C-alpha positions in Angstrom: 96.3 112.5 93.2 96.2 109.6 92.1 94.3 108.8 89.1 91.1 107.0 90.0 92.4 103.9 88.4 94.9 103.4 90.6 93.1 104.0 93.3 90.6 101.6 93.0 94.5 99.2 92.9 94.9 100.8 96.1 92.0 99.7 97.8 92.7 96.2 96.6 97.0 96.8 97.8 96.9 93.6 99.6 96.5 91.3 95.8 100.0 92.7 95.7 101.9 91.5 98.8 102.7 88.1 97.7 104.9 87.0 94.5 106.0 89.5 92.0 103.9 91.8 89.8 104.2 93.5 86.5 101.7 97.0 86.3 101.2 97.4 82.8 100.7 101.8 81.3 100.1 103.2 84.6 97.9 106.3 85.0 100.2 108.2 87.1 103.4 107.7 88.6 103.0 107.4 92.2 101.3 104.0 92.0 105.0 102.5 92.5 105.8 104.8 95.5 102.4 103.7 97.2 102.4 100.1 96.8 106.4 100.4 97.6 106.2 97.3 99.9 105.1 94.5 97.2 107.7 93.8 94.6 106.3 95.3 91.2 107.7 96.1 88.2 105.9 98.5 85.7 105.8 98.2 81.9 105.7 101.6 80.1 104.5 102.5 76.3 104.0 106.0 77.0 107.0 108.0 77.0 105.6 110.6 79.6 104.6 108.4 83.0 107.6 106.5 82.2 110.0 109.1 82.5 107.8 110.6 85.6 107.8 106.8 87.1 111.9 106.7 87.1 112.3 110.2 88.5 110.7 109.1 91.4 113.5 106.6 92.2 113.9 102.5 91.6 114.0 103.5 87.8 115.6 99.9 87.2 112.1 99.2 88.2 110.9 100.7 84.5 110.6 99.6 81.7 109.7 101.4 78.2 108.6 99.6 75.2 106.9 98.7 72.6 106.6 95.0 74.0 107.6 93.2 77.2 109.5 90.2 77.6 111.3 88.5 81.1 113.6 86.2 81.8 111.5 85.4 85.2 108.0 85.0 85.1 105.6 87.2 86.9 103.2 85.8 89.4 100.6 88.1 88.7 100.2 91.5 86.1 97.1 94.5 85.9 96.6 95.8 82.8 95.4 99.8 82.9 92.4 99.4 79.4 93.7 101.0 76.8 91.8 103.3 74.8 91.4 100.8 71.4 90.4 96.9 72.6 92.5 95.9 70.3 95.5 96.8 72.0 94.2 95.1 75.1 94.4 91.9 73.5 97.9 92.7 72.1 98.7 93.7 75.7 96.8 90.6 76.8 98.8 88.7 74.8 102.4 89.9 75.4 101.8 90.3 79.2 100.3 86.2 79.6 103.2 85.6 77.9 105.5 87.0 81.2 103.3 85.1 83.8 103.7 82.2 85.7 100.8 78.8 85.5 98.3 80.2 87.8 99.4 83.5 87.9 96.3 86.6 88.5 95.8 88.9 85.0 93.6 91.8 85.7 92.2 94.1 83.9 91.5 97.9 85.7 89.7 100.9 83.5 87.4 103.4 83.8 84.0 102.3 83.2 84.0 104.9 80.1 87.4 103.1 78.7 84.8 99.8 77.5 86.1 97.9 80.7 82.7 96.6 81.0 84.0 94.0 78.7 87.1 92.9 80.2 85.4 89.1 81.3 85.2 88.5 77.3 89.1 90.3 76.8 90.6 87.9 79.4 88.0 84.7 78.5 91.3 83.1 76.2 93.6 83.1 79.4 91.3 82.2 82.3 88.4 79.9 82.4 86.4 82.2 85.3 86.6 86.2 85.5 85.5 88.2 88.2 84.6 91.3 89.1 87.4 92.2 92.1 86.2 95.5 92.5 84.2 98.8 91.5 84.7 102.4 92.5 85.7 105.9 91.4 83.0 105.4 88.2 86.0 102.3 87.5 85.9 98.7 87.9 88.4 96.0 88.1 88.4 92.5 87.0 90.4 89.6 86.8 90.9 85.5 86.9 93.5 83.1 86.8 95.9 82.0 84.5 94.4 79.1 82.9 95.2 78.7 79.4 99.7 78.1 78.4 100.0 81.6 76.5 102.0 81.6 73.5 105.4 83.3 73.0 104.8 87.0 71.8 105.7 88.6 68.9 104.9 91.7 68.5 105.3 91.4 64.1 102.2 89.1 64.4 99.9 92.0 65.6 101.9 94.5 62.6 100.0 95.2 59.4 101.8 96.8 56.5 100.0 98.5 54.0 101.1 100.9 51.1 99.4 104.5 51.3 99.1 106.8 48.0 98.5 110.6 49.3 99.6 113.5 47.3 102.0 111.4 44.8 103.4 109.4 46.4 103.0 106.1 47.5 105.2 104.3 50.5 105.0 101.3 53.3 103.9 101.7 56.7 103.5 100.0 59.4 101.2 100.0 62.1 99.9 98.6 65.0 96.8 98.5 67.4 97.7 101.4 69.9 98.9 103.8 67.5 96.9 106.9 66.0 94.4 106.1 62.7 95.9 102.4 62.6 95.6 101.0 59.5 94.2 103.8 57.5 95.7 107.3 56.4 93.8 110.5 59.1 91.7 112.4 57.0 93.8 115.4 58.8 96.9 114.0 57.4 95.9 113.5 54.2 94.7 116.9 54.2 97.6 118.4 55.9 99.7 116.6 53.0 98.1 116.9 49.9 97.9 120.9 50.3 101.8 121.2 52.2 102.8 124.3 51.1 106.3 125.0 50.5 109.0 124.5 53.1 113.1 124.6 54.3 114.3 121.4 54.1 117.1 121.3 56.0 116.3 119.8 59.7 112.4 118.5 59.7 110.1 117.2 62.8 107.0 115.5 62.5 105.9 115.8 65.8 103.0 113.0 66.9 104.3 110.8 64.1 102.1 107.9 65.3 103.0 105.4 62.2 105.1 107.8 60.2 102.8 108.8 57.7 104.1 112.6 57.4 107.6 111.8 58.5 108.5 109.0 55.7 106.8 111.4 52.7 108.6 114.3 54.1 112.1 112.0 53.6 111.2 110.2 50.3 109.6 113.8 48.8 112.8 116.1 50.5 115.8 113.3 50.1 117.7 116.0 51.2 116.4 116.9 54.3 117.4 115.4 58.3 114.3 113.6 59.8 113.2 113.4 63.0 109.9 111.5 63.9 108.9 112.0 67.9 106.1 110.6 70.0 105.4 109.7 73.0 104.0 106.4 72.3 106.9 103.5 72.2 104.0 102.0 69.8 104.5 104.4 67.5 108.0 104.7 67.5 108.2 101.5 67.4 106.0 101.9 63.9 107.8 104.8 62.4 111.1 102.9 62.7 109.5 100.0 60.6 108.1 102.7 58.1 111.4 104.4 57.9 112.9 100.8 56.8 110.2 99.2 54.8 111.0 102.9 52.7 115.0 102.6 53.3 114.8 105.8 54.6 117.4 107.4 57.0 115.5 108.9 59.5 116.2 109.6 63.5 112.8 108.3 65.2 113.1 109.4 69.1 110.4 109.1 71.6 109.5 112.5 73.7 106.8 113.7 76.2 106.5 117.4 74.3 109.4 119.0 72.3 111.7 118.5 76.1 113.3 115.5 74.9 115.2 117.0 71.5 118.2 118.5 70.8 119.1 121.5 68.4 116.6 123.3 66.1 114.3 122.8 63.4 113.9 124.3 60.5 110.6 123.4 59.9 107.6 121.5 62.2 105.4 119.5 60.6 101.9 117.7 62.4 98.9 116.3 63.1 98.9 117.4 66.6 97.6 114.8 69.1 94.5 116.3 71.4 93.9 112.9 73.4 95.8 111.4 76.4 94.3 108.0 76.8 90.7 108.0 76.7 90.2 111.4 77.4 90.3 114.5 75.5 93.5 116.7 76.5 94.4 119.7 74.7 97.3 120.9 77.0 99.4 118.1 75.1 99.6 120.6 71.9 98.6 124.0 73.5 101.8 123.4 75.5 103.9 122.3 72.0 102.2 125.5 70.1 103.8 127.6 73.4 107.4 126.3 73.6 107.3 125.5 69.3 108.8 128.7 68.4 112.3 128.1 71.0 113.3 124.7 68.5 113.1 126.7 65.4 115.4 128.4 63.3 115.5 132.1 63.1 113.5 131.9 59.7 111.6 128.4 60.7 108.0 127.7 60.4 105.7 125.6 61.8 102.8 123.5 59.2 100.0 122.5 61.4 96.3 120.5 60.4 93.9 120.9 63.1 90.2 119.8 63.7 87.8 122.5 63.0 86.7 122.1 66.4 89.7 122.7 68.1 90.3 126.7 67.7 94.1 126.8 67.8 94.3 130.1 65.9 94.6 132.6 68.2 97.1 130.3 69.9 98.9 130.3 66.9 99.1 134.2 66.7 100.0 134.7 69.7 103.0 132.8 69.5 104.3 133.3 65.7 104.3 136.8 63.2 103.0 135.4 60.8 100.0 132.7 60.7 98.5 131.8 57.0 95.3 129.7 56.7 96.7 127.4 53.9 93.7 125.3 53.6 90.2 125.2 55.3 88.2 121.9 54.7 84.1 121.6 56.1 86.5 119.3 58.8 89.8 120.8 59.0 92.4 123.7 58.3 95.8 123.8 57.6 98.0 126.5 58.8 101.6 127.5 57.9 103.6 130.0 61.0 106.3 132.0 60.6 108.5 132.4 63.5 109.1 135.4 65.7 112.3 136.5 65.2 
């Protein structure tokens, strides 16, 4: 079943029958099939929906990356409202640069996503913004591009900061839309400051975000082969930039869970995600924990930090032979889990 936001677009499918259109970060993979009579390309920043969309056919229409460029300008674009408004502003700046003068620029989102601020977000590009439709607890806003957009440069949106954690000082690149943008998440800090001893072989930073954990491991254990993986193209970009800033030789990959990763790891270290878009979603981490032992060597370990309200201990004990509570604060728990033989 289509996401409510995509259902709102289908209610207005006549909009897409004229000209070339760009969809940005659709909430599901089937919207392109339902708009198959229209000339639609899709820009994805999330690897799961990108992979699903490619499997459904017409893979050439889909592009995955941190930013979008096009030699041929579009007649219109619809951006699915992201969780962070700064991310929305960055997407608008990127997409507006890919549109013809007078093109239609739209935002669609659930009411709780902050889409009601669409008029203000679109104001720098459109003289007049209209609410086109409202249904399924969602809204679609849009206007005609009346301001010439500047060429988009992602570097102008990124920040670089020096962080100090667990005795190490190093630089991290971040972008709007990346987890804990512009700061070290408290859970990540608790994890790194209480990191138990681990095998310094092939180490995975799962859900790497800006690369704080992966860079820490590569700096503190130079003999490690560090792999960083995330579903977000923005996170992959930032982790790559963070590694470059610290002159580290690491492998950064987009991944939907663990399935895209090959070979096994001696250690997996993670502050796992529990959100998908604006929704709280535990299934990503639950699937990760269930699959994790298949990606660890026989003596491998999972080291994980979790919010206290996320009751992962029972699930960890079902999957691992030895689960140790390494540290507990009022908000976070750090676990070390040895793989079952």
